[in-house]
C-alpha positions in Angstrom: 64.3 113.8 42.5 62.9 117.8 43.0 65.2 120.3 41.7 65.8 123.0 44.6 63.6 125.4 42.6 61.1 123.1 42.7 61.8 121.8 46.4 61.4 125.7 47.6 58.4 126.5 45.4 56.3 123.9 47.1 57.5 124.9 50.6 57.0 128.2 50.4 54.1 128.0 48.0 56.0 131.3 45.7 57.6 130.8 42.8 61.3 130.7 42.4 62.5 133.6 40.4 66.5 132.7 40.8 68.2 129.9 42.1 71.9 130.3 42.8 74.3 128.0 44.1 76.5 128.8 46.7 78.8 125.8 47.8 76.6 123.4 49.6 73.7 126.1 49.9 71.4 127.1 47.3 70.6 131.0 47.5 67.0 131.6 45.7 64.9 135.1 45.1 61.2 134.3 45.7 58.5 135.8 44.0 57.3 137.7 46.2 60.7 139.4 46.4 62.2 137.2 49.5 65.8 136.1 49.2 66.0 132.5 51.1 68.5 130.0 51.7 67.9 126.3 51.0 70.2 123.3 52.1 69.6 119.6 51.4 70.6 116.9 54.1 69.0 113.5 55.2 65.3 113.4 56.7 66.4 113.7 59.9 68.9 116.4 60.1 66.4 118.7 58.4 64.0 118.3 61.1 66.6 118.3 63.5 68.6 121.6 62.7 65.1 123.3 62.0 63.6 122.4 65.3 67.1 123.7 66.7 67.0 126.9 64.7 63.0 127.5 66.2 64.1 126.4 69.6 67.2 129.2 69.4 64.8 132.1 68.9 64.4 133.5 72.3 63.4 137.2 73.8 66.8 139.2 73.4 68.6 136.0 72.7 71.3 135.7 69.4 70.0 136.5 66.0 69.1 133.2 64.5 67.5 133.0 60.8 64.1 132.4 60.9 62.9 128.3 59.4 60.5 129.2 56.3 59.9 125.4 56.0 61.0 122.2 55.2 60.5 118.5 53.8 61.9 115.5 54.1 65.1 116.8 52.1 65.4 120.1 51.9 65.3 123.1 54.9 64.1 126.9 54.1 65.5 130.0 56.1 65.9 133.2 56.1 69.1 134.5 54.1 71.1 137.0 56.2 73.4 138.9 53.8 77.2 139.1 54.9 78.6 141.9 56.5 81.8 142.4 59.0 82.2 142.4 62.5 83.9 144.4 65.2 84.6 144.1 69.4 81.0 145.8 69.8 79.3 142.7 68.2 81.2 140.3 69.6 80.1 141.8 73.1 76.6 142.4 72.3 76.6 138.1 70.7 78.4 137.7 74.2 75.6 139.2 76.0 72.4 137.8 74.0 74.3 134.2 74.4 74.2 134.4 78.1 70.5 135.0 77.8 70.0 131.9 75.3 71.7 129.8 78.0 69.5 131.1 80.7 66.6 130.2 78.7 67.5 126.4 80.0 66.6 123.0 79.0 64.3 120.3 80.7 67.7 117.7 81.3 71.1 117.4 80.1 70.8 116.1 76.6 67.4 117.5 76.3 66.4 117.3 72.2 64.9 120.6 71.1 60.9 121.1 71.0 59.9 119.2 67.6 63.3 117.8 67.7 64.4 113.8 68.5 66.6 111.4 70.2 68.7 110.9 67.1 70.3 114.2 66.0 73.6 115.3 64.5 76.6 117.5 64.7 78.0 118.4 61.6 77.6 115.1 59.6 78.2 113.0 62.7 75.3 111.0 64.5 74.7 112.7 68.2 72.6 111.2 70.7 69.9 113.3 72.6 69.8 110.8 75.7 69.1 112.9 78.7 70.5 112.9 82.1 70.7 114.7 85.1 74.1 115.3 86.1 76.4 116.9 83.8 79.5 114.9 84.6 78.3 111.6 84.0 76.6 112.3 81.0 79.3 114.2 79.3 81.3 111.4 79.4 79.0 108.7 78.4 76.9 110.7 75.6 79.6 113.2 74.6 82.7 112.0 75.1 82.9 108.0 75.0 80.7 107.4 72.1 83.0 109.6 70.1 86.1 108.4 71.6 85.0 104.7 70.5 84.1 105.9 66.7 87.5 107.7 66.9 89.7 104.6 67.8 87.9 102.3 65.4 88.3 104.8 62.5 91.8 104.9 63.7 91.8 108.3 64.2 93.2 107.5 68.1 95.6 105.5 69.1 95.6 103.1 72.5 97.6 105.5 74.5 95.6 108.2 73.2 92.7 106.5 74.4 93.7 105.8 77.7 94.5 109.7 78.6 90.4 110.4 77.8 89.2 107.3 79.7 91.2 109.0 82.5 89.5 112.1 82.2 86.5 110.5 81.9 87.4 108.6 85.4 88.2 111.8 87.1 84.9 113.7 85.4 83.1 114.3 88.9 86.4 116.3 90.3 87.1 118.4 87.1 83.7 119.4 86.2 83.8 122.2 88.6 80.1 123.4 90.5 76.8 122.3 89.5 75.2 123.7 86.7 71.9 123.7 85.4 70.9 122.3 82.2 71.6 125.6 79.9 70.3 125.6 75.9 73.1 125.2 73.9 74.0 125.9 70.1 75.9 123.0 70.4 78.4 123.2 67.7 79.4 126.8 68.3 82.7 126.7 66.7 83.4 130.2 64.6 82.1 129.3 61.5 78.8 129.2 62.8 78.9 132.6 64.0 77.9 134.9 60.7 78.2 138.5 60.4 75.1 140.3 59.4 75.0 143.6 57.3 73.1 144.5 60.5 75.7 144.8 62.1 75.0 141.6 64.3 76.6 138.4 64.5 73.9 135.4 63.8 73.9 131.9 65.1 74.0 129.3 62.0 73.7 125.5 61.6 73.0 124.4 65.5 73.4 120.9 67.1 71.0 121.7 69.8 70.5 120.6 73.1 70.3 120.9 76.7 74.1 121.3 78.3 77.0 123.0 80.3 77.1 126.9 79.1 80.9 126.1 79.2 80.7 123.6 76.1 79.5 126.4 74.0 82.1 129.1 74.9 84.8 126.3 75.0 84.3 125.7 71.7 84.1 129.4 70.7 87.6 129.3 71.9 88.7 126.3 69.8 88.9 127.5 66.3 89.7 131.3 67.0 86.6 133.3 67.1 87.0 136.9 66.2 87.2 139.4 69.2 86.8 136.6 72.1 87.5 138.6 74.9 85.2 140.7 74.3 82.5 138.1 73.9 83.4 136.5 77.1 83.2 140.0 78.6 79.9 140.8 77.3 78.6 137.2 78.8 79.9 137.5 82.0 78.5 141.1 82.6 74.8 139.0 82.3 76.0 135.7 83.4 79.1 135.6 85.3 81.1 132.3 84.9 81.9 129.5 88.1 85.5 129.7 89.4 88.2 128.1 87.5 86.4 127.6 84.2 89.6 128.7 82.1 91.2 125.3 83.9 87.9 123.0 82.6 88.2 124.2 79.0 90.3 121.6 77.8 87.8 119.3 79.7 84.6 120.9 77.4 86.8 120.8 74.3 87.3 117.1 74.5 83.6 117.0 72.7 84.1 118.7 69.7 87.6 117.5 69.4 86.3 113.9 69.3 83.9 114.8 67.0 86.6 115.9 64.7 88.6 113.1 64.9 85.8 111.2 63.7 84.9 112.9 60.7 88.5 114.2 60.0 91.4 111.9 61.4 94.1 111.5 63.5 95.4 115.0 63.8 92.3 115.9 66.2 92.3 112.6 67.5 95.7 113.8 69.1 94.7 117.3 70.3 91.6 114.9 71.5 94.8 113.6 74.1 96.2 116.7 74.1 93.2 118.4 75.8 92.6 115.5 78.1 96.3 115.4 79.6 95.7 119.5 79.9 91.7 118.5 81.7 93.5 116.5 83.8 96.5 119.0 85.0 
């Protein structure tokens, strides 16, 4: 198995001067003085993330690290030095995120260009199977598969599963007005929003696909994104949200909560059931 330095040198064509581990990633200085980040993953995960990062780079959209290259096991991207955030940066990100969503996708569930049907959200498999109608697609492809896995793993009990099923049964009336497919980051919790020293907020680690724009925004709200009110103000100044969007936040949070239930256990299963109850009113 290649070392990180050997893999990065082969991918970039540059010698590696230094290689420093930082948790699950490595930071490396190349012979041409560039600093890059390398992350090791399964072959399909590497391809999916590389395709997602490239797909999310749209004019006037959020800044996204450049992909410098990859092989089947290592993804090499631009290094973004860490800075601090503030309300103005959050408002700018809101405007940029509205632009990204507006870049669109061919259908709900569309994979990024160069991506495939088999993708991931974090360490959980995610299928990019397309559908023309968001409520049916969301229930079939983003809620029920993870509910089944969470039940099988003991993270969701029978009563909790019933309330999630009931939300899916009523999803047509809960979903709000029809929307065109948006170009989503897909795993947009606050940990994947990175403050750079350039004063901008960067998007990292996507699970990119075509979906409903309210899902990205609901995920930001789920785990406490700093300055979220300013971010939403910037967003709605560019792309107003449909009436009732606040009441639909729990519906859109079902997907990430069930993913977390599959990965991390029952506390998230209880939260998913609570979100389903809130969505149902």
